[in-house]
C-alpha positions as CSV (number, residue, x, y, z in Angstrom):
1,M,146.8,13.6,-140.0
2,S,146.1,12.8,-136.5
3,K,147.4,8.9,-134.7
4,A,144.3,8.8,-133.3
5,R,142.3,8.7,-136.9
6,N,144.2,5.8,-137.6
7,I,143.3,3.6,-134.9
8,K,141.5,0.5,-136.1
9,G,141.2,-3.0,-134.2
10,K,142.2,-3.9,-130.9
11,V,144.9,-2.3,-129.2
12,F,146.9,-3.3,-126.1
13,P,147.4,-2.0,-122.7
14,G,150.2,1.0,-122.7
15,E,149.8,0.9,-126.6
16,E,150.1,4.8,-127.6
17,L,146.5,6.1,-129.2
18,A,147.1,10.0,-129.3
19,V,148.8,12.9,-128.0
20,I,147.0,15.0,-125.4
21,E,146.6,18.1,-127.6
22,E,144.4,16.2,-130.1
23,Y,142.0,14.2,-127.4
24,S,142.3,13.5,-123.9
25,D,142.1,10.1,-121.9
26,G,138.7,8.6,-121.1
27,E,137.1,5.2,-119.7
28,G,139.9,2.4,-120.5
29,S,143.1,4.9,-121.1
30,Y,145.2,7.1,-119.6
31,Q,147.4,9.7,-120.5
32,K,151.6,9.7,-119.7
33,D,154.4,12.2,-121.2
34,G,152.0,13.7,-123.4
35,L,150.5,10.9,-124.9
36,V,147.2,9.0,-124.6
37,R,147.7,4.9,-123.8
38,S,145.4,2.6,-123.7
39,E,144.8,0.7,-120.1
40,E,143.1,-2.5,-121.3
41,F,143.4,-4.4,-124.3
42,G,140.0,-3.8,-126.2
43,E,138.6,-1.6,-129.3
44,P,139.5,2.0,-129.0
45,K,136.7,4.4,-129.7
46,L,136.8,8.1,-130.4
47,N,134.2,10.5,-128.9
48,K,134.4,13.7,-130.7
49,E,132.1,15.4,-128.6
50,R,134.1,15.1,-125.5
51,R,137.6,15.1,-127.3
52,E,138.3,11.8,-125.7
53,I,139.9,8.3,-126.7
54,E,137.6,5.4,-124.7
55,V,138.9,1.7,-124.7
56,K,136.4,-0.5,-124.4
57,K,137.8,-3.8,-122.6
58,V,137.1,-6.9,-125.0
59,T,138.0,-9.6,-122.1
60,K,136.0,-11.2,-120.1
61,H,136.2,-9.2,-116.3
62,L,137.6,-11.7,-113.5
63,N,135.1,-12.8,-111.1
64,L,137.4,-13.1,-107.7
65,P,136.7,-13.8,-104.3
66,V,138.2,-10.8,-102.4
67,E,137.4,-9.6,-99.1
68,G,134.0,-9.1,-98.0
69,V,132.4,-11.3,-101.0
70,I,129.9,-13.7,-100.7
71,V,131.3,-17.6,-101.7
72,V,129.4,-20.7,-101.7
73,A,131.9,-23.8,-101.1
74,E,132.1,-27.3,-100.6
75,A,134.3,-28.4,-97.6
76,G,137.2,-31.0,-98.7
77,S,140.0,-31.8,-95.8
78,V,138.1,-30.8,-91.9
79,T,140.5,-31.4,-89.4
80,R,139.3,-29.9,-85.3
81,R,141.5,-26.3,-86.4
82,D,140.8,-25.7,-90.1
83,A,138.9,-26.9,-93.2
84,R,139.8,-26.4,-97.0
85,V,136.7,-25.6,-99.2
86,D,136.5,-25.8,-103.3
87,I,134.8,-22.2,-103.8
88,F,132.5,-22.9,-106.7
89,R,130.7,-19.5,-106.4
90,V,131.4,-15.7,-106.0
91,N,129.0,-13.2,-105.5
92,G,126.4,-15.7,-106.9
93,K,128.2,-16.6,-109.8
94,K,130.0,-19.9,-110.9
95,V,133.4,-19.9,-111.2
96,E,135.9,-22.6,-113.1
97,P,138.4,-23.8,-112.2
98,T,137.3,-23.7,-108.6
99,Y,139.3,-21.4,-105.8
100,T,140.4,-23.1,-102.9
101,G,139.5,-21.2,-99.4
102,V,140.3,-22.0,-95.5
103,I,137.9,-21.9,-92.5
104,H,139.8,-21.2,-89.3
105,I,138.7,-22.4,-86.4
106,N,138.2,-18.7,-85.2
107,D,135.7,-18.4,-87.9
108,V,133.1,-19.9,-87.2
109,A,130.4,-19.3,-84.5
110,R,131.3,-19.5,-80.9
111,E,129.4,-22.4,-80.1
112,F,131.9,-24.7,-82.4
113,G,135.1,-22.9,-80.7
114,R,136.7,-26.0,-79.8
115,D,136.5,-28.2,-82.9
116,L,135.7,-27.3,-86.6
117,E,134.5,-30.8,-86.9
118,H,131.0,-30.2,-85.3
119,A,130.5,-27.1,-87.6
120,V,130.9,-28.3,-91.1
121,R,132.1,-31.8,-92.3
122,S,133.4,-32.9,-95.6
123,G,131.0,-32.8,-98.6
124,D,128.9,-30.3,-96.9
125,I,128.4,-27.4,-98.8
126,I,128.5,-23.9,-97.2
127,R,128.1,-20.2,-97.3
128,A,130.6,-17.8,-96.3
129,V,132.2,-14.5,-96.6
130,V,136.3,-13.8,-98.3
131,A,137.5,-12.3,-94.5
132,N,141.4,-11.8,-96.3
133,T,143.5,-12.9,-98.9
134,K,146.7,-11.8,-98.1
135,N,149.6,-14.2,-99.3
136,R,147.4,-15.4,-101.9
137,I,145.2,-17.7,-99.7
138,I,141.7,-17.2,-99.2
139,Q,140.4,-16.8,-95.6
140,L,136.9,-17.7,-95.5
141,S,134.4,-16.5,-92.1
142,M,131.4,-18.2,-91.2
143,A,131.4,-16.1,-88.0
144,A,127.6,-14.2,-88.8
145,P,124.3,-16.5,-88.3
146,E,123.9,-15.9,-92.6
147,Y,127.0,-18.0,-93.4
148,G,127.4,-21.6,-92.5
149,V,126.4,-24.9,-93.7
150,I,124.1,-24.8,-96.5
151,Y,123.7,-27.7,-97.7
152,A,124.5,-31.1,-95.4
153,Y,124.6,-34.7,-96.2
154,C,124.6,-37.7,-93.7
155,S,128.0,-39.1,-92.5
156,H,125.8,-42.3,-91.9
157,C,124.0,-43.1,-95.1
158,G,125.2,-39.9,-97.3
159,G,121.5,-38.4,-97.5
160,V,120.8,-35.1,-97.3
161,L,119.9,-33.7,-93.9
162,E,116.7,-32.0,-93.1
163,N,116.6,-28.8,-91.0
164,Q,113.9,-29.6,-88.4
165,Q,113.7,-26.6,-86.0
166,G,117.2,-26.3,-85.9
167,R,118.1,-30.1,-85.5
168,L,119.5,-31.9,-88.7
169,I,117.9,-35.1,-89.3
170,C,118.5,-37.4,-92.1
171,P,115.3,-38.6,-93.5
172,K,116.4,-42.4,-94.4
173,C,118.2,-43.4,-91.2
174,K,116.5,-41.2,-88.9
175,R,120.3,-39.9,-87.4
176,V,120.7,-36.6,-85.8
177,E,123.7,-34.7,-86.7
178,R,124.9,-31.6,-85.1
179,R,126.5,-28.1,-88.0
180,Q,126.6,-24.3,-88.3
181,I,123.7,-24.1,-90.7
182,A,123.3,-20.9,-92.4
183,R,119.7,-18.8,-92.4
184,S,119.0,-20.0,-95.9
185,Y,119.7,-23.8,-94.9
186,G,118.1,-25.9,-97.8
187,R,117.1,-23.0,-99.5
188,E,119.6,-22.0,-101.5
189,D,120.0,-22.1,-105.3
190,L,122.6,-24.2,-106.9
191,T,122.0,-24.0,-110.1
């Protein structure tokens, strides 16, 4: 009786599933030292037609902010040189708990190149792209026109600023403020 026929329930990564003479590795499994082993925590399935063992992953797929991915975040502390943000959407999907990201002064539009506090303020909701994840620091960029602030709040009364021909105006107190706004300012659905 072959070992592969006795597989039931869930298997762990590295667990022996069969010898390569009986079955080859399929999706979710691999070959090593003449054995087919599980690559995932999941449920094994024999594909008798192709003579493969597949392992269907049962854990959730992680939605990580990796390089090139678009994120939505809330600005926390903002200084002249950098800003700390809480990333709550990765590739359009909500993530919980949030990730912490950093925006450096060099990663915003040139017109804001001297003071990041003019581009983004604490509490603003921003859209950015992950530029770098080395050393476990998620560095974001807002340098392109599609990235920037998508919702801003009045620094005087806290009202949501409206974009009126490229100027951000508070409908409550009529204060005019400056930010690096994204093309989609005020139109992004955050629900």
